[in-house]
C-alpha positions in Angstrom: 35.3 28.4 19.5 33.8 24.9 19.4 32.5 22.7 16.6 28.9 22.5 15.5 28.7 18.9 16.8 30.0 19.9 20.2 27.5 22.7 20.4 24.7 20.2 19.7 25.9 18.0 22.6 25.8 20.9 25.0 22.3 21.8 23.9 21.1 18.2 24.5 22.5 18.4 28.0 20.8 21.7 28.7 17.1 20.9 28.5 14.7 23.1 30.5 11.3 21.8 31.8 8.3 22.6 29.7 4.8 21.9 31.2 1.9 20.0 29.8 -1.8 20.8 29.4 -5.0 19.3 28.1 -6.6 21.0 25.1 -9.6 20.2 22.9 -9.0 18.3 19.7 -10.3 21.2 17.6 -7.5 23.5 19.0 -4.6 21.1 18.8 -3.2 22.0 15.4 0.6 22.4 15.5 0.8 21.3 19.1 3.1 18.5 20.3 1.7 15.4 22.0 2.9 14.9 25.6 1.6 11.3 25.8 0.8 8.5 23.5 -2.8 8.7 22.3 -4.7 5.4 22.2 -8.1 4.6 20.6 -11.1 4.3 22.8 -13.2 2.4 20.3 -13.0 0.0 17.5 -13.1 1.6 14.1 -15.3 0.8 12.3 -17.6 0.3 15.3 -19.4 -2.5 13.4 -19.4 -4.5 10.2 -20.8 -2.2 7.5 -21.3 -1.9 3.8 -18.4 -0.6 1.6 -20.8 0.0 -1.4 -24.4 0.7 -2.1 -25.9 -2.6 -3.0 -27.8 -5.7 -1.7 -26.8 -7.8 1.3 -27.2 -11.6 0.9 -26.1 -14.8 2.7 -23.4 -16.2 0.4 -24.3 -19.8 1.1 -27.7 -19.2 -0.6 -25.7 -18.9 -3.9 -23.6 -22.0 -3.6 -25.4 -23.9 -6.4 -26.3 -21.0 -8.6 -25.1 -20.7 -12.2 -26.4 -19.7 -15.6 -28.7 -22.8 -15.7 -29.8 -22.4 -12.1 -31.1 -18.8 -11.5 -32.7 -17.7 -8.3 -34.8 -14.8 -7.3 -34.0 -13.2 -3.9 -36.8 -11.3 -2.3 -36.2 -7.7 -1.2 -37.4 -7.4 2.4 -36.3 -3.9 3.2 -33.8 -1.1 2.9 -31.1 0.0 5.3 -29.5 3.5 5.2 -26.3 4.6 6.9 -27.3 5.8 10.4 -30.3 3.4 10.6 -30.7 1.2 13.6 -29.7 -2.5 13.0 -32.3 -4.6 11.2 -33.9 -7.1 13.5 -36.1 -9.0 11.1 -35.7 -12.8 11.0 -34.0 -13.6 7.7 -35.1 -16.5 5.6 -33.3 -18.2 2.7 -33.2 -16.4 -0.6 -33.9 -13.0 1.0 -32.0 -9.8 0.5 -32.0 -6.3 1.8 -31.0 -3.1 0.1 -28.1 -1.5 1.9 -26.3 1.8 1.6 -22.6 2.6 2.1 -21.8 2.7 5.8 -24.9 1.0 7.0 -24.6 -1.8 9.5 -24.9 -5.3 8.0 -27.5 -7.6 9.6 -25.9 -10.6 11.2 -27.7 -13.1 8.9 -25.9 -11.6 5.8 -22.3 -11.9 5.0 -21.6 -10.3 1.6 -22.6 -7.3 -0.4 -23.4 -7.2 -4.2 -22.9 -3.7 -5.6 -26.0 -2.1 -7.0 -24.4 -1.8 -10.5 -24.2 -5.6 -10.7 -27.9 -6.2 -9.9 -30.7 -7.4 -12.2 -34.1 -6.6 -10.8 -37.5 -8.4 -11.1 -39.9 -7.5 -12.5 -38.0 -4.3 -13.3 -35.8 -1.6 -11.6 -38.7 0.8 -11.0 -40.9 -1.8 -9.4 -38.2 -4.0 -7.9 -39.4 -6.8 -5.7 -36.6 -9.3 -6.3 -33.0 -9.4 -7.4 -31.9 -12.1 -9.8 -28.7 -14.0 -9.2 -27.1 -16.6 -11.4 -23.7 -17.3 -9.9 -21.9 -18.1 -6.6 -20.8 -15.3 -4.4 -18.0 -15.5 -1.9 -18.2 -14.5 1.8 -17.3 -11.0 3.0 -17.3 -9.2 -0.3 -17.5 -5.4 0.0 -17.6 -5.4 3.8 -15.8 -3.1 6.2 -15.1 -5.2 9.3 -15.4 -4.0 12.8 -12.0 -2.9 14.1 -10.3 -3.5 10.7 -8.8 0.0 10.8 -8.2 0.5 14.5 -9.0 -1.8 17.4 -9.7 -0.5 20.9 -6.5 0.5 22.7 -4.4 0.6 19.5 -1.8 3.3 19.4 -3.1 6.3 17.4 -0.5 9.0 17.8 2.9 8.7 19.4 4.3 11.0 22.1 6.3 13.9 20.6 4.3 14.2 17.4 3.3 17.5 15.9 -0.5 17.3 15.5 -1.6 18.2 12.0 -4.9 18.3 10.1 -4.8 14.6 9.3 -4.4 13.8 13.0 -7.4 16.1 13.8 -9.5 14.1 11.3 -8.5 10.8 13.0 -9.0 12.1 16.6 -12.4 13.5 15.8 -13.4 10.3 13.9 -12.4 8.2 16.9 -14.2 10.4 19.4 -11.2 11.8 21.2 -12.3 15.1 22.7 -9.1 16.2 24.5 -5.4 15.5 24.1 -2.5 16.2 26.4 0.2 18.4 24.8 3.3 20.2 25.7 2.8 23.8 26.5 4.3 26.3 24.0 7.7 27.6 25.3 7.5 31.3 26.1 10.2 33.3 24.3 11.1 36.9 25.0 13.0 38.5 22.1 15.2 41.5 22.0 16.9 43.2 19.1 20.0 45.2 20.0 21.9 48.1 18.6 21.7 51.9 18.2 21.3 51.3 14.4 18.1 49.2 14.7 14.8 51.1 14.2 11.1 50.4 13.6 10.7 53.6 11.5 9.4 53.3 7.9 11.8 55.9 6.6 15.4 55.4 7.7 18.7 57.2 7.4 21.8 55.7 5.8 23.3 54.6 9.1 20.1 53.0 10.4 18.8 49.4 9.9 15.2 48.3 9.9 14.2 45.8 12.6 13.6 42.6 10.6 14.9 39.8 12.8 12.2 40.1 15.4 9.5 40.0 12.7 11.0 37.0 11.0 11.2 35.0 14.2 7.7 36.1 15.3 6.4 34.8 12.0 7.7 31.4 12.8 5.9 31.0 16.1 3.2 28.7 14.7 5.5 26.5 12.7 8.2 26.5 15.4 6.0 25.7 18.3 6.5 28.6 20.7 4.9 31.8 22.0 6.7 35.0 21.0 6.9 38.2 23.0 8.8 41.2 21.5 10.8 42.9 24.2 11.8 45.8 21.9 15.2 47.2 21.1 18.1 47.3 23.5 20.4 50.2 22.8 24.2 50.0 23.1 24.2 51.7 26.5 21.4 49.5 28.0 23.4 46.5 29.1 22.1 47.0 32.7 18.6 46.9 31.4 19.3 43.6 29.7 20.6 42.3 33.1 17.3 43.5 34.7 15.3 41.6 32.0 17.2 38.3 32.8 16.5 38.7 36.5 12.8 39.3 35.7 12.8 36.1 33.5 14.1 34.1 36.4 10.9 34.9 38.4 8.4 34.8 35.4 6.8 32.3 33.0 9.4 33.2 30.3 11.3 30.1 29.4 13.9 31.6 27.1 15.4 34.9 26.1 16.7 35.3 22.6 18.6 38.3 21.5 19.8 39.4 18.0 23.1 41.3 17.7 25.7 42.4 20.3 27.3 38.9 20.6 30.5 39.4 18.7 33.7 41.0 20.0 33.0 44.7 19.4 33.0 47.5 21.9 29.2 47.5 22.2 28.7 43.8 22.1 27.5 43.5 25.7 25.4 40.3 25.6 28.2 37.8 26.5 29.5 40.0 29.4 26.0 40.3 30.9 25.1 36.7 30.5 28.3 35.6 32.2 27.4 37.6 35.3 24.8 34.8 36.1 25.5 31.3 37.4 25.4 29.1 34.4 25.4 25.3 34.1 26.1 25.1 30.4 27.5 27.7 28.0 29.1 28.2 24.7 30.1 31.3 22.7 31.3 31.1 19.1 30.8 28.0 17.0 32.8 27.0 13.9 29.9 27.7 11.5 29.1 30.1 8.7 27.0 32.1 8.8 26.5 32.8 12.5 29.9 32.1 14.1 29.4 34.4 17.2 26.3 32.6 18.4 25.9 32.3 22.2 23.9 29.8 24.4 23.6 29.7 28.2 21.6 27.6 30.6 20.9 29.3 34.0 22.2 27.0 36.8 19.4 25.7 39.0 16.7 27.3 36.8 14.6 26.0 33.9 15.7 29.0 31.9 17.9 29.5 28.8 19.4 32.3 26.7 20.3 32.4 23.0 22.3 35.2 21.6 22.0 35.3 17.8 24.1 37.4 15.5 22.6 40.6 14.1 23.0 40.0 10.4 19.6 38.8 9.1 20.8 35.6 7.4 23.1 34.7 10.3 20.1 35.2 12.7 17.8 33.1 10.5 20.4 30.3 10.1 21.2 30.2 13.8 17.5 30.1 14.8 17.0 27.2 12.3 20.0 25.1 13.3 20.3 25.9 17.0 17.1 27.2 18.5 14.7 25.0 16.5 16.5 21.7 17.4 16.6 22.9 21.0 12.8 23.5 21.0 12.2 20.1 19.5 14.2 18.5 22.3 12.3 20.5 25.0 9.0 19.3 23.5 10.0 15.6 23.5 10.2 15.4 19.7 12.6 13.1 17.9 15.8 14.6 16.6 15.3 16.0 13.1 17.0 14.2 10.2 18.0 15.7 6.9 16.9 14.4 3.5 19.4 14.0 0.6 19.7 15.7 -2.8 22.3 15.7 -5.5 24.4 18.8 -5.8 24.1 20.6 -9.2 27.1 22.8 -8.8 30.5 22.7 -6.9 31.1 24.7 -3.7 34.2 25.4 -1.7 34.3 26.4 2.0 36.7 26.4 5.0 37.5 22.9 5.9 37.0 23.1 9.7 33.7 25.0 9.5 30.1 23.7 9.1 28.3 25.8 6.4 24.6 26.5 6.1 24.0 27.6 2.6 21.0 29.1 0.9 20.0 26.7 -1.9 17.3 25.9 -4.5 15.7 22.4 -4.5 14.2 21.0 -7.7 13.3 17.7 -9.2 14.5 16.1 -12.4 12.1 14.7 -15.1 12.5 11.2 -13.6 11.8 12.4 -10.0 15.2 12.7 -8.5 15.9 15.6 -6.0 18.6 18.1 -7.1 19.9 21.2 -5.3 21.8 24.2 -6.5 23.8 26.3 -4.0 23.0 29.9 -4.9 25.3 32.8 -5.4 25.4 35.5 -2.6 26.0 33.5 0.5 27.2 36.5 2.6 25.2 36.9 5.8 23.9 40.4 4.8 22.5 39.2 1.4 18.7 38.6 1.5 18.2 38.3 -2.3 19.5 34.7 -2.3 17.4 33.9 0.8 14.3 35.0 -1.1 15.3 32.8 -4.1 16.1 29.8 -1.9 13.7 27.1 -0.7 16.1 24.9 1.2 19.1 25.0 3.5 22.0 22.8 2.6 24.3 21.8 5.5 27.9 21.1 4.5 29.8 19.4 7.4 33.2 20.3 8.7 36.2 18.2 7.8 35.8 18.8 4.1 36.4 21.9 1.9 35.4 21.0 -1.6 32.0 19.7 -2.7 31.7 18.5 -6.3 28.7 18.5 -8.7 27.0 15.1 -8.4 27.7 14.6 -4.7 24.9 13.9 -2.2 24.3 16.6 0.4 22.1 17.1 3.5 19.0 19.3 3.1 16.7 21.0 5.6 13.5 22.9 4.9 13.4 26.5 6.1 10.7 25.7 8.7 8.6 22.9 10.0 5.5 23.8 7.9 7.5 22.9 4.7 8.3 19.4 5.8 7.4 16.6 3.4 9.1 13.7 5.2 
């Protein structure tokens, strides 16, 4: 049995190659960028109005005050989307301008319409009346002030979200290069596992495959359910591994049959193949029997998750998901901190992943309560939880008021 930190080192050394592809911007949600994305244009493309108002040349107002009032003749109107105004501009002339419209070169500042006095009146406006000095560049959005051409827009290894799509579309980027989604083939194991609605006392509903399948958007992979492997089908599992080696499947994940029981055949079959990296059993709770193997000379990997639902969920979250992030070129995930609301005791040399409830205090501080019912078969506390707390090895007692490491259940919940 190895430590959790040792298992993470092995996973980092066991990357498999995941391909890349170009996809349209509209289809890139929850995909991971394979290259840095740079802007092709300045944004804004040109100097434009930040408000509806009137464009003037600020130097025409240099001497104006309450005793020296001047009428500026309205010579036109410019809407957003209109072609640039090409009239020759004289002194003390102005043009009505709408938000987003390009500002004619002769003008250098905008007066919002709410501040304007009209002559002879608003309904028959021929002039605006000004009685003070205006500074240059008021209420103007400058060309390239948000992004300049060739600026970095999105870094390699970023999960593209809705805010990225808005920016990509705004800046005219039609296609992006992303990592392909890893192909995962999943097997449940055991004679007790069933897909029936009505079950007998000795049967167990097949939930782990449905749970992991439900994560395929948030956890960045393609899921294929291989079905249920029965206790006497170890050779069939070996056949599936051989098929994987010649197929587009990147990874096989199993649930169950990884412990030390009579019918736990997964480790024995996996070890019949030439492996470059391997571990079986990690000092963690829940999920101690977890298995990982990298096929030698092949870009293929195998995870054997425990069969208990919470053990399977925890091992997917803290082993498979970090591994997928690494394959896709993403940065290593970091925890966020919260203050523990209750004490908890664990085995000193084990890392614990505990089902917990995150909340905030009235003054905005993050607090977390470790829930009762941490056994790996208990799903009630999993339903009640909204966060995983990770308690590291090397320490057995955690007191109320301590700061602990927190991880959201899946990527879609992230706020940091």
